[in-house]
C-alpha positions in Angstrom: -29.3 12.8 2.2 -31.2 12.2 4.6 -29.8 12.4 8.4 -30.1 9.7 10.8 -30.1 9.0 14.0 -27.9 5.5 14.4 -27.6 2.9 17.4 -24.3 1.0 17.5 -24.6 -0.6 20.8 -20.8 -1.8 20.9 -17.9 -1.0 18.3 -14.3 -3.4 19.3 -11.8 -1.7 16.3 -8.0 -3.0 17.2 -5.9 -1.2 14.0 -7.3 1.5 11.7 -4.4 3.5 9.6 -3.6 4.3 5.9 -6.3 6.5 5.2 -9.0 4.8 6.1 -12.4 5.6 7.6 -15.0 3.9 10.6 -18.1 6.2 9.8 -20.6 6.3 12.9 -24.3 7.3 11.1 -24.4 8.8 7.1 -22.4 11.4 5.6 -22.9 13.4 2.3 -18.9 11.5 0.7 -15.4 9.4 1.4 -12.6 10.5 -0.7 -9.7 9.0 0.5 -5.7 8.8 -1.4 -3.2 5.4 -0.7 0.0 5.6 -2.2 3.3 3.5 -0.9 6.3 3.1 -2.1 7.7 -0.6 -0.1 11.2 -1.4 -1.0 13.4 -4.2 0.4 17.5 -4.5 -0.4 19.4 -7.0 0.4 22.0 -4.3 1.2 20.6 -2.3 3.0 22.2 0.7 0.8 19.5 3.8 0.2 20.8 6.5 -1.5 18.8 9.1 0.3 16.3 10.6 -3.3 15.0 7.2 -4.4 10.8 7.2 -3.5 9.7 9.2 -6.5 6.1 8.0 -7.0 6.5 9.9 -10.5 8.6 7.7 -11.6 6.6 4.8 -11.2 3.3 4.8 -13.7 1.1 3.0 -11.6 0.5 6.5 -9.7 -0.1 8.1 -12.6 -2.1 6.0 -14.1 -5.6 6.8 -14.1 -8.6 6.2 -11.6 -10.5 3.5 -13.0 -14.3 4.6 -13.7 -16.6 2.8 -11.6 -20.1 2.8 -13.9 -23.7 1.0 -13.2 -25.1 -0.7 -16.4 -27.5 2.0 -17.8 -30.9 -0.8 -16.9 -29.8 -0.7 -12.9 -32.4 0.4 -10.6 -31.9 2.1 -7.8 -34.3 2.9 -4.2 -33.8 4.4 -1.3 -36.1 4.1 1.5 -34.9 5.4 4.2 -36.5 4.6 7.6 -35.6 6.1 10.7 -33.5 5.1 12.6 -29.9 2.2 11.7 -29.9 -0.3 14.2 -26.9 -2.5 14.4 -25.5 -4.6 17.3 -22.2 -5.3 18.5 -19.2 -5.2 15.7 -15.5 -6.0 16.5 -13.3 -5.4 12.9 -9.4 -6.4 13.2 -8.2 -3.9 10.3 -9.6 -1.2 9.0 -6.5 -0.1 6.4 -4.9 1.0 3.1 -8.0 3.6 1.7 -10.3 1.0 2.9 -14.2 1.9 4.8 -16.1 0.3 7.8 -18.9 2.3 7.5 -22.4 1.8 9.6 -25.1 4.4 8.0 -25.4 5.6 4.4 -22.9 7.9 2.5 -22.4 9.6 -0.5 -20.2 8.9 -3.2 -17.7 7.0 -2.4 -14.2 6.9 -4.2 -11.5 4.7 -3.2 -7.7 4.3 -4.1 -4.3 2.8 -3.0 -1.8 2.2 -5.0 1.4 -0.2 -3.8 4.4 -1.0 -5.9 6.7 -3.6 -3.9 9.9 -3.0 -5.0 12.5 -6.1 -4.4 16.6 -6.0 -5.1 18.8 -8.9 -4.1 21.9 -9.5 -6.1 22.9 -12.0 -8.0 23.8 -15.8 -6.9 28.1 -15.4 -6.5 30.1 -13.9 -4.3 30.8 -10.0 -4.1 32.0 -7.3 -2.1 29.8 -6.1 0.2 30.4 -2.6 2.0 32.3 -3.3 4.5 34.6 -5.1 1.9 34.5 -8.2 2.7 33.8 -11.4 0.5 30.5 -12.3 0.7 27.9 -15.1 -0.7 24.1 -14.5 -2.0 22.1 -18.1 -3.4 23.0 -22.0 -2.6 25.3 -21.2 0.1 27.7 -23.2 -2.2 31.4 -22.9 -1.9 31.5 -20.4 -4.6 35.2 -19.2 -5.8 36.5 -15.7 -4.0 37.2 -14.8 -7.2 34.6 -12.1 -8.6 33.8 -10.9 -11.8 34.2 -7.4 -12.7 31.9 -5.0 -10.4 28.1 -4.1 -12.4 28.8 -1.2 -14.5 29.0 2.2 -10.9 28.4 -0.3 -8.3 30.5 1.1 -6.3 30.9 -0.8 -1.7 28.2 1.9 -0.5 26.0 1.8 -4.2 26.0 -2.5 -4.7 23.1 -2.3 -6.7 25.1 0.7 -9.4 21.8 2.4 -8.7 21.6 5.3 -11.3 21.2 8.1 -9.1 
């Protein structure tokens, strides 16, 4: 790839995070990858051995390949310098690129697994041992049914370790 001079008048970037790139100038290629597990629980109990990416198929699936049709034509003309006026960027995040200039092959990936665990509507014994309620806030009987298999005050969701 031919090397060119880049003139960027001004860049204001508020945030760059999570395998993101802010590139000024040409490069030979970009490869970023970002993986995240986002766990939200109604009762904040964490077992400590959670968080294995291998446990979720979304992280093991092959990266999709983008193929251009054979009839697509590409013409490249490197005409010297690249001149860009002021640029304002609010954020570049999660395997994304903000680039001024040319690039070789670009391969980006961002896989996020959101997990939300909530108790069923009704009464339950919370980790402090008191009766609590979830759901609509109706007056429910304080008598609860049998606990879920494996449930305890330290493991209210009955999660397998």
